[in-house]
PAVEX-538492 format. One record per residue (C-alpha): residue in three letters; x, y, z. Coordinates in Angstrom, 3 decimals, padded with zeros to 6 digits, m for minus. Last residue first. Layout:
+------+----------+----------+----------+
! vodo !       px !       py !       pz !
+------+----------+----------+----------+
!  ALA !        X !        Y !        Z !
...
+------+----------+----------+----------+
REM end
This chain:
+------+----------+----------+----------+
! vodo !       px !       py !       pz !
+------+----------+----------+----------+
!  UNK ! m045.287 !  040.352 !  004.291 !
!  UNK ! m049.056 !  040.214 !  004.742 !
!  UNK ! m049.336 !  037.287 !  002.462 !
!  UNK ! m046.454 !  035.238 !  004.154 !
!  UNK ! m047.913 !  036.147 !  008.104 !
!  UNK ! m051.262 !  034.412 !  006.512 !
!  UNK ! m049.253 !  031.265 !  005.452 !
!  UNK ! m047.557 !  031.121 !  008.854 !
!  UNK ! m050.650 !  031.196 !  010.805 !
!  UNK ! m052.269 !  028.753 !  009.078 !
!  UNK ! m049.223 !  026.618 !  008.994 !
!  UNK ! m048.914 !  026.358 !  012.756 !
!  UNK ! m046.625 !  028.749 !  014.688 !
!  UNK ! m044.158 !  026.823 !  016.888 !
!  UNK ! m041.153 !  027.612 !  014.401 !
!  UNK ! m037.751 !  026.269 !  012.717 !
!  UNK ! m036.627 !  028.205 !  009.768 !
!  UNK ! m035.497 !  026.514 !  006.584 !
!  UNK ! m033.710 !  027.916 !  003.403 !
!  UNK ! m030.047 !  027.392 !  004.313 !
!  UNK ! m031.319 !  023.900 !  005.247 !
!  UNK ! m030.393 !  021.576 !  008.387 !
!  UNK ! m028.543 !  024.056 !  010.224 !
!  UNK ! m031.719 !  025.909 !  011.244 !
!  UNK ! m032.968 !  029.849 !  011.484 !
!  UNK ! m035.110 !  030.537 !  014.681 !
!  UNK ! m038.833 !  031.053 !  015.713 !
!  UNK ! m040.613 !  030.831 !  018.837 !
!  UNK ! m043.751 !  032.653 !  018.615 !
!  UNK ! m044.573 !  035.716 !  020.673 !
!  UNK ! m045.881 !  037.985 !  017.598 !
!  UNK ! m042.891 !  039.914 !  017.173 !
!  UNK ! m040.939 !  036.723 !  017.278 !
!  UNK ! m042.723 !  035.541 !  014.168 !
!  UNK ! m041.972 !  039.087 !  012.427 !
!  UNK ! m038.117 !  038.773 !  013.371 !
!  UNK ! m037.920 !  035.406 !  012.158 !
!  UNK ! m039.321 !  036.472 !  008.557 !
!  UNK ! m037.562 !  039.460 !  008.609 !
!  UNK ! m034.127 !  037.169 !  008.881 !
!  UNK ! m035.651 !  035.175 !  006.618 !
!  UNK ! m036.152 !  037.113 !  003.584 !
!  UNK ! m039.952 !  036.764 !  002.542 !
!  UNK ! m040.724 !  034.092 ! m000.215 !
!  UNK ! m042.759 !  035.283 ! m003.094 !
!  UNK ! m046.134 !  034.668 ! m002.858 !
!  UNK ! m049.263 !  031.850 ! m003.486 !
!  UNK ! m049.297 !  031.176 !  000.272 !
!  UNK ! m048.461 !  027.361 ! m000.387 !
!  UNK ! m045.482 !  028.324 ! m002.714 !
!  UNK ! m044.279 !  030.902 !  000.020 !
!  UNK ! m044.716 !  028.000 !  002.298 !
!  UNK ! m042.114 !  025.792 !  000.148 !
!  UNK ! m039.837 !  028.659 ! m000.382 !
!  UNK ! m039.705 !  029.473 !  003.136 !
!  UNK ! m038.790 !  025.639 !  004.126 !
!  UNK ! m040.481 !  024.615 !  007.598 !
!  UNK ! m038.560 !  022.801 !  010.735 !
!  UNK ! m039.472 !  019.434 !  011.716 !
!  UNK ! m039.627 !  019.270 !  015.620 !
!  UNK ! m040.022 !  022.527 !  017.865 !
!  UNK ! m037.056 !  024.791 !  018.867 !
!  UNK ! m035.139 !  025.260 !  021.929 !
!  UNK ! m031.744 !  024.052 !  020.354 !
!  UNK ! m032.316 !  026.131 !  017.379 !
!  UNK ! m029.947 !  028.912 !  018.255 !
!  UNK ! m027.654 !  026.480 !  019.606 !
!  UNK ! m027.384 !  024.413 !  016.503 !
!  UNK ! m026.745 !  027.573 !  014.184 !
!  UNK ! m023.928 !  028.444 !  016.577 !
!  UNK ! m022.536 !  024.960 !  016.321 !
!  UNK ! m022.338 !  025.235 !  012.402 !
!  UNK ! m021.166 !  028.391 !  012.231 !
!  UNK ! m018.302 !  027.555 !  014.702 !
!  UNK ! m017.539 !  024.709 !  012.750 !
!  UNK ! m017.230 !  026.818 !  009.174 !
!  UNK ! m014.990 !  028.905 !  011.526 !
!  UNK ! m012.608 !  026.520 !  012.639 !
!  UNK ! m011.669 !  024.746 !  009.555 !
!  UNK ! m008.013 !  025.493 !  009.823 !
!  UNK ! m008.370 !  024.715 !  013.371 !
!  UNK ! m008.244 !  027.673 !  016.039 !
!  UNK ! m007.915 !  025.585 !  019.074 !
!  UNK ! m008.939 !  028.094 !  021.403 !
!  UNK ! m012.146 !  028.616 !  019.443 !
!  UNK ! m013.275 !  024.993 !  019.570 !
!  UNK ! m013.103 !  024.901 !  023.259 !
!  UNK ! m015.855 !  027.969 !  023.272 !
!  UNK ! m018.075 !  026.231 !  020.518 !
!  UNK ! m017.827 !  022.743 !  022.406 !
!  UNK ! m018.842 !  024.945 !  025.329 !
!  UNK ! m021.691 !  026.526 !  023.786 !
!  UNK ! m023.450 !  023.385 !  022.366 !
!  UNK ! m022.614 !  022.065 !  026.111 !
!  UNK ! m025.331 !  024.589 !  027.379 !
!  UNK ! m027.760 !  024.631 !  024.126 !
!  UNK ! m028.344 !  020.687 !  024.654 !
!  UNK ! m029.194 !  019.683 !  021.375 !
!  UNK ! m031.765 !  017.410 !  019.425 !
!  UNK ! m034.840 !  018.250 !  021.997 !
!  UNK ! m037.579 !  015.592 !  022.139 !
!  UNK ! m039.475 !  014.387 !  019.322 !
!  UNK ! m037.152 !  010.975 !  019.124 !
!  UNK ! m038.422 !  008.532 !  016.483 !
!  UNK ! m041.044 !  006.177 !  015.852 !
!  UNK ! m041.593 !  006.929 !  013.217 !
!  UNK ! m042.836 !  008.987 !  010.382 !
!  UNK ! m046.620 !  008.991 !  008.957 !
!  UNK ! m048.439 !  010.078 !  005.882 !
!  UNK ! m051.655 !  011.891 !  006.628 !
!  UNK ! m054.594 !  011.742 !  004.401 !
!  UNK ! m056.150 !  014.940 !  002.868 !
!  UNK ! m059.316 !  016.754 !  004.171 !
!  UNK ! m057.804 !  020.262 !  004.995 !
!  UNK ! m058.000 !  019.263 !  008.644 !
!  UNK ! m056.047 !  016.087 !  007.700 !
!  UNK ! m057.092 !  012.822 !  008.030 !
!  UNK ! m055.787 !  009.939 !  009.651 !
!  UNK ! m054.342 !  010.638 !  013.072 !
!  UNK ! m052.516 !  008.122 !  014.962 !
!  UNK ! m054.017 !  006.776 !  017.678 !
!  UNK ! m052.133 !  003.516 !  018.111 !
!  UNK ! m048.595 !  004.130 !  016.499 !
!  UNK ! m047.472 !  004.063 !  020.412 !
!  UNK ! m046.191 !  006.736 !  022.340 !
!  UNK ! m046.011 !  010.764 !  021.646 !
!  UNK ! m047.926 !  011.929 !  018.647 !
!  UNK ! m046.542 !  015.092 !  016.426 !
!  UNK ! m048.876 !  016.521 !  013.951 !
!  UNK ! m047.914 !  018.448 !  010.658 !
!  UNK ! m049.257 !  020.428 !  008.450 !
!  UNK ! m047.865 !  021.034 !  005.227 !
!  UNK ! m050.953 !  021.625 !  003.186 !
!  UNK ! m051.576 !  019.191 !  000.742 !
!  UNK ! m048.590 !  016.751 !  001.672 !
!  UNK ! m049.713 !  016.711 !  004.999 !
!  UNK ! m047.394 !  015.058 !  007.892 !
!  UNK ! m047.543 !  013.008 !  010.971 !
!  UNK ! m044.560 !  012.793 !  012.909 !
!  UNK ! m044.512 !  009.701 !  015.418 !
!  UNK ! m043.776 !  009.152 !  019.074 !
!  UNK ! m040.414 !  009.225 !  021.375 !
!  UNK ! m040.413 !  010.977 !  024.330 !
!  UNK ! m041.895 !  008.289 !  026.819 !
!  UNK ! m038.404 !  006.323 !  025.811 !
!  UNK ! m036.532 !  009.536 !  027.298 !
!  UNK ! m038.488 !  008.862 !  030.711 !
!  UNK ! m038.392 !  005.023 !  030.317 !
!  UNK ! m034.645 !  005.238 !  030.368 !
!  UNK ! m034.065 !  007.528 !  033.426 !
!  UNK ! m036.723 !  005.054 !  035.386 !
!  UNK ! m034.735 !  002.000 !  034.101 !
!  UNK ! m031.439 !  003.524 !  035.331 !
!  UNK ! m027.874 !  004.483 !  033.879 !
!  UNK ! m027.551 !  007.868 !  032.212 !
!  UNK ! m025.884 !  008.319 !  029.085 !
!  UNK ! m025.265 !  011.500 !  027.079 !
!  UNK ! m025.902 !  011.252 !  023.203 !
!  UNK ! m023.913 !  012.786 !  020.400 !
!  UNK ! m025.193 !  012.634 !  017.123 !
!  UNK ! m023.590 !  012.836 !  013.804 !
!  UNK ! m025.336 !  012.161 !  010.260 !
!  UNK ! m023.622 !  012.237 !  006.843 !
!  UNK ! m023.041 !  013.219 !  003.597 !
!  UNK ! m022.266 !  016.876 !  003.840 !
!  UNK ! m023.421 !  017.713 !  007.395 !
!  UNK ! m026.419 !  016.869 !  009.358 !
!  UNK ! m026.183 !  017.581 !  012.972 !
!  UNK ! m026.835 !  016.352 !  016.608 !
!  UNK ! m025.442 !  017.682 !  019.770 !
!  UNK ! m026.733 !  016.906 !  023.342 !
!  UNK ! m029.214 !  013.843 !  022.510 !
!  UNK ! m030.107 !  012.131 !  025.765 !
!  UNK ! m029.261 !  008.044 !  026.158 !
!  UNK ! m030.970 !  006.430 !  028.951 !
!  UNK ! m029.609 !  003.117 !  029.882 !
!  UNK ! m031.506 ! m000.229 !  031.502 !
!  UNK ! m029.690 ! m002.095 !  028.885 !
!  UNK ! m032.732 ! m002.970 !  026.672 !
!  UNK ! m033.374 !  000.694 !  026.775 !
!  UNK ! m029.948 !  001.531 !  025.056 !
!  UNK ! m031.313 !  000.068 !  022.248 !
!  UNK ! m034.406 !  001.797 !  022.185 !
!  UNK ! m032.298 !  005.112 !  022.766 !
!  UNK ! m030.069 !  003.948 !  019.553 !
!  UNK ! m033.077 !  003.524 !  017.443 !
!  UNK ! m034.549 !  007.052 !  018.527 !
!  UNK ! m031.488 !  008.713 !  017.718 !
!  UNK ! m031.175 !  007.389 !  014.357 !
!  UNK ! m034.915 !  008.211 !  013.587 !
!  UNK ! m034.656 !  011.696 !  014.896 !
!  UNK ! m031.477 !  012.362 !  012.549 !
!  UNK ! m033.834 !  010.786 !  009.531 !
!  UNK ! m036.595 !  013.074 !  010.551 !
!  UNK ! m034.124 !  016.182 !  010.734 !
!  UNK ! m032.837 !  014.926 !  007.123 !
!  UNK ! m036.659 !  014.735 !  006.059 !
!  UNK ! m037.494 !  018.218 !  006.396 !
!  UNK ! m038.527 !  019.149 !  003.163 !
!  UNK ! m040.540 !  015.591 !  003.238 !
!  UNK ! m039.515 !  012.255 !  002.163 !
!  UNK ! m040.754 !  010.136 !  005.292 !
!  UNK ! m039.042 !  007.359 !  007.478 !
!  UNK ! m040.428 !  004.717 !  009.136 !
!  UNK ! m038.895 !  002.931 !  011.779 !
!  UNK ! m037.389 ! m000.067 !  012.746 !
!  UNK ! m033.646 !  001.216 !  012.321 !
!  UNK ! m032.099 ! m001.741 !  009.702 !
!  UNK ! m035.284 ! m003.205 !  008.649 !
!  UNK ! m036.953 ! m000.400 !  008.504 !
!  UNK ! m034.771 !  002.262 !  007.123 !
!  UNK ! m033.881 ! m000.346 !  004.367 !
!  UNK ! m037.653 ! m000.390 !  003.704 !
!  UNK ! m037.861 !  002.988 !  003.515 !
!  UNK ! m035.109 !  003.341 !  000.498 !
!  UNK ! m035.469 !  007.213 ! m000.244 !
!  UNK ! m036.822 !  008.403 !  002.970 !
!  UNK ! m034.122 !  010.025 !  005.004 !
!  UNK ! m033.101 !  007.562 !  007.037 !
!  UNK ! m032.552 !  005.319 !  004.241 !
!  UNK ! m030.707 !  007.704 !  001.726 !
!  UNK ! m028.561 !  009.257 !  004.821 !
!  UNK ! m026.242 !  005.720 !  005.288 !
!  UNK ! m023.494 !  007.829 !  006.299 !
!  UNK ! m024.542 !  007.508 !  009.997 !
!  UNK ! m022.062 !  008.626 !  012.884 !
!  UNK ! m022.434 !  007.785 !  016.471 !
!  UNK ! m021.289 !  009.570 !  019.388 !
!  UNK ! m021.937 !  007.667 !  022.715 !
!  UNK ! m021.199 !  009.749 !  026.071 !
!  UNK ! m020.473 !  008.217 !  030.040 !
!  UNK ! m022.241 !  009.062 !  032.693 !
!  UNK ! m022.474 !  004.782 !  033.899 !
!  UNK ! m019.569 !  003.892 !  031.496 !
!  UNK ! m020.605 !  002.204 !  028.082 !
!  UNK ! m019.495 ! m001.155 !  026.946 !
!  UNK ! m022.906 ! m002.085 !  026.714 !
!  UNK ! m024.170 !  000.770 !  024.955 !
!  UNK ! m021.559 !  000.207 !  022.333 !
!  UNK ! m022.345 ! m003.262 !  021.999 !
!  UNK ! m026.169 ! m002.933 !  020.887 !
!  UNK ! m024.770 !  000.024 !  018.904 !
!  UNK ! m022.612 ! m001.949 !  016.969 !
!  UNK ! m025.048 ! m003.289 !  014.028 !
!  UNK ! m027.108 ! m000.289 !  013.442 !
!  UNK ! m024.334 !  002.303 !  012.512 !
!  UNK ! m024.981 !  002.067 !  009.115 !
!  UNK ! m022.499 !  002.920 !  006.438 !
!  UNK ! m018.709 !  003.170 !  006.642 !
!  UNK ! m018.640 !  003.351 !  010.340 !
!  UNK ! m018.148 !  005.844 !  013.369 !
!  UNK ! m019.060 !  004.441 !  016.183 !
!  UNK ! m017.347 !  006.578 !  018.785 !
!  UNK ! m017.456 !  005.271 !  022.593 !
!  UNK ! m017.017 !  007.792 !  025.251 !
!  UNK ! m016.260 !  006.928 !  029.258 !
!  UNK ! m015.783 !  003.343 !  028.323 !
!  UNK ! m016.246 !  000.280 !  031.089 !
!  UNK ! m014.050 ! m002.403 !  031.214 !
!  UNK ! m012.006 ! m005.248 !  029.532 !
!  UNK ! m015.463 ! m006.999 !  029.470 !
!  UNK ! m015.093 ! m008.199 !  025.991 !
!  UNK ! m018.191 ! m007.190 !  024.330 !
!  UNK ! m016.631 ! m003.780 !  023.082 !
!  UNK ! m013.908 ! m005.800 !  021.572 !
!  UNK ! m015.872 ! m008.589 !  020.248 !
!  UNK ! m018.710 ! m005.849 !  018.455 !
!  UNK ! m015.787 ! m004.112 !  016.847 !
!  UNK ! m014.196 ! m007.472 !  015.721 !
!  UNK ! m010.206 ! m007.255 !  016.861 !
!  UNK ! m006.619 ! m005.764 !  015.906 !
!  UNK ! m006.452 ! m003.655 !  018.972 !
!  UNK ! m004.080 ! m000.617 !  019.721 !
!  UNK ! m003.746 !  000.511 !  023.313 !
!  UNK ! m002.994 !  004.379 !  023.474 !
!  UNK ! m002.044 !  006.033 !  026.715 !
!  UNK !  001.988 !  004.936 !  026.641 !
!  UNK !  002.405 !  004.540 !  022.875 !
!  UNK !  001.411 !  007.730 !  022.354 !
!  UNK !  004.860 !  009.300 !  020.671 !
!  UNK !  002.969 !  010.666 !  017.523 !
!  UNK !  004.837 !  008.798 !  014.771 !
!  UNK !  004.496 !  005.392 !  017.289 !
!  UNK !  000.791 !  005.258 !  017.780 !
!  UNK !  000.540 !  006.358 !  013.789 !
!  UNK !  002.873 !  003.402 !  013.071 !
!  UNK !  000.558 !  000.921 !  015.445 !
!  UNK ! m002.490 !  002.416 !  013.543 !
!  UNK ! m000.664 !  001.604 !  009.952 !
!  UNK ! m000.196 ! m002.135 !  011.415 !
!  UNK ! m003.901 ! m002.447 !  012.763 !
!  UNK ! m005.325 ! m001.135 !  009.348 !
!  UNK ! m003.692 ! m003.686 !  007.444 !
!  UNK ! m004.676 ! m006.401 !  009.799 !
!  UNK ! m008.187 ! m004.959 !  009.256 !
!  UNK ! m010.095 ! m005.712 !  012.752 !
!  UNK ! m009.679 ! m002.128 !  013.602 !
!  UNK ! m009.210 ! m000.813 !  016.873 !
!  UNK ! m008.239 !  002.108 !  018.988 !
!  UNK ! m008.357 !  002.294 !  022.665 !
!  UNK ! m007.640 !  005.277 !  024.337 !
!  UNK ! m006.543 !  006.619 !  027.925 !
!  UNK ! m007.080 !  010.259 !  028.735 !
!  UNK ! m005.957 !  012.006 !  031.802 !
!  UNK ! m006.128 !  015.632 !  031.027 !
!  UNK ! m006.267 !  017.483 !  027.765 !
!  UNK ! m007.725 !  016.197 !  024.371 !
!  UNK ! m005.265 !  016.740 !  021.528 !
!  UNK ! m002.672 !  013.571 !  021.211 !
!  UNK ! m005.189 !  010.687 !  022.352 !
!  UNK ! m008.532 !  012.526 !  021.191 !
!  UNK ! m006.644 !  012.835 !  018.130 !
!  UNK ! m005.483 !  009.115 !  017.930 !
!  UNK ! m008.670 !  007.771 !  018.276 !
!  UNK ! m010.519 !  010.019 !  015.748 !
!  UNK ! m007.315 !  009.243 !  013.041 !
!  UNK ! m006.938 !  005.577 !  013.736 !
!  UNK ! m006.123 !  004.674 !  010.023 !
!  UNK ! m009.412 !  002.617 !  009.939 !
!  UNK ! m010.582 !  003.025 !  013.360 !
!  UNK ! m014.050 !  001.103 !  013.740 !
!  UNK ! m014.033 !  000.370 !  017.671 !
!  UNK ! m012.499 !  003.868 !  018.769 !
!  UNK ! m012.930 !  003.658 !  022.502 !
!  UNK ! m012.122 !  005.874 !  025.387 !
!  UNK ! m011.567 !  006.140 !  028.833 !
!  UNK ! m011.558 !  009.887 !  030.394 !
!  UNK ! m010.366 !  011.647 !  033.322 !
!  UNK ! m011.577 !  014.521 !  035.506 !
!  UNK ! m015.126 !  013.693 !  034.507 !
!  UNK ! m016.409 !  017.321 !  033.509 !
!  UNK ! m013.473 !  018.492 !  032.092 !
!  UNK ! m013.008 !  015.087 !  030.138 !
!  UNK ! m016.734 !  015.802 !  028.773 !
!  UNK ! m015.645 !  019.269 !  027.526 !
!  UNK ! m012.856 !  017.724 !  026.120 !
!  UNK ! m014.791 !  014.903 !  024.360 !
!  UNK ! m016.858 !  017.438 !  022.932 !
!  UNK ! m013.568 !  019.628 !  021.606 !
!  UNK ! m012.104 !  016.720 !  019.865 !
!  UNK ! m015.124 !  015.333 !  018.066 !
!  UNK ! m015.872 !  019.225 !  016.527 !
!  UNK ! m012.358 !  018.614 !  015.009 !
!  UNK ! m013.628 !  015.357 !  014.013 !
!  UNK ! m016.914 !  016.488 !  012.166 !
!  UNK ! m014.809 !  019.274 !  010.651 !
!  UNK ! m012.157 !  016.475 !  009.187 !
!  UNK ! m015.035 !  014.414 !  008.020 !
!  UNK ! m014.008 !  015.047 !  004.340 !
!  UNK ! m010.615 !  013.875 !  004.789 !
!  UNK ! m011.875 !  010.487 !  004.779 !
!  UNK ! m009.612 !  007.924 !  005.545 !
!  UNK ! m010.290 !  003.815 !  005.411 !
!  UNK ! m007.297 !  001.418 !  004.760 !
!  UNK ! m007.086 ! m000.617 !  001.151 !
!  UNK ! m008.750 !  002.673 ! m000.264 !
!  UNK ! m011.229 !  002.523 ! m002.486 !
!  UNK ! m014.088 !  003.059 !  000.238 !
!  UNK ! m012.341 !  006.569 !  000.739 !
!  UNK ! m013.013 !  007.797 ! m002.556 !
!  UNK ! m010.912 !  010.697 ! m003.556 !
!  UNK ! m012.943 !  012.613 ! m006.064 !
!  UNK ! m011.435 !  012.523 ! m009.887 !
!  UNK ! m014.709 !  012.053 ! m011.865 !
!  UNK ! m013.841 !  008.548 ! m013.046 !
!  UNK ! m013.274 !  008.055 ! m009.128 !
!  UNK ! m010.156 !  008.160 ! m007.019 !
!  UNK ! m007.618 !  006.413 ! m005.026 !
!  UNK ! m004.185 !  006.736 ! m005.921 !
!  UNK ! m004.183 !  010.769 ! m005.272 !
!  UNK ! m005.019 !  010.226 ! m001.731 !
!  UNK ! m002.072 !  007.951 ! m000.838 !
!  UNK ! m003.210 !  005.781 !  001.989 !
!  UNK ! m002.537 !  007.510 !  005.420 !
!  UNK !  000.430 !  008.144 !  007.796 !
!  UNK ! m000.939 !  010.877 !  010.209 !
!  UNK !  000.490 !  013.398 !  012.413 !
!  UNK ! m001.998 !  015.280 !  015.090 !
!  UNK ! m002.661 !  018.590 !  015.874 !
!  UNK ! m005.625 !  018.919 !  013.963 !
!  UNK ! m004.951 !  016.785 !  010.976 !
!  UNK ! m001.250 !  016.474 !  009.972 !
!  UNK ! m000.552 !  014.630 !  006.485 !
!  UNK !  001.942 !  011.711 !  005.535 !
!  UNK !  001.996 !  009.808 !  002.282 !
!  UNK !  001.013 !  005.960 !  001.703 !
!  UNK !  001.507 !  003.457 ! m000.882 !
!  UNK ! m000.011 !  000.011 !  000.137 !
+------+----------+----------+----------+
REM end
């Protein structure tokens, strides 16, 4: 395998030679390389470093596991860049990846705090080597096969971070695949990516419930080709039950744009909208908050101090996440509402100001440049658009 040396964050890495593994269009294709490394995930990994730092500052020490490591970039960046008492297990079942991980550990002088492993991810997590404060599931594709073992390995006050690149099934393009993998029905709407993240969170929470573990999301974002979710763990059947009670269904009317939220089981879902059309349903999924504003601000504050090269993009994303943190599920699209109102779309900044004037929650959303989040009903939105 031909390799090259790069630096990501503050960490040196030996990775597959990027120029040798390209598609016909000339783009680097991580799946073609013998050991996985995706440079387009640097933004995600930068944010993850700061998220781990926030957790480490709270706990005092942190034991981390990267069970699907590829070249080892996530685990090695945590070991190199997170301040405090940090120990890291970095694992990949590929022998070639394992050898590259070991070289990267030595390259960064991390042999005393990094334990390199060459095992199946689920076997490692279920191996009884103690609990981890932070487990990072970053697979190529769906994380679903690894969530159960990750929950079993998670410490009482730990955090589970999950990446999903199978965004098409989660967002409604391949509904049957979503049902098979996550036990939930997606829906193709203007806010389908948000529904996909809520399905991912709901699935993880239901799996965690088997372990009497409650997983509360503190940060979630949809970026480029992937979904990323950070969930804080608390042990106890009662805590798990309380979170599971916030799962339910989103009912969407394609005719008028109205949406309804139903907590609990699928029985009793509304069938007909007030406009006379039939509702389509998505779920079960998480209906609670996607972000903890306080934690998002702490992550952003740590990023400012690190001054990563993508820092400005990361701060824009996190500030938008904090802005929408207290909003209801299922954002609106300004063009879609304008179409229903039969008018030209207003400027989002002016629209948000108008909604706040009449005491509705209103914010932009990171999910879409033309999206806005509000608790105003669709009929009121149409009136406001017409007046504008």
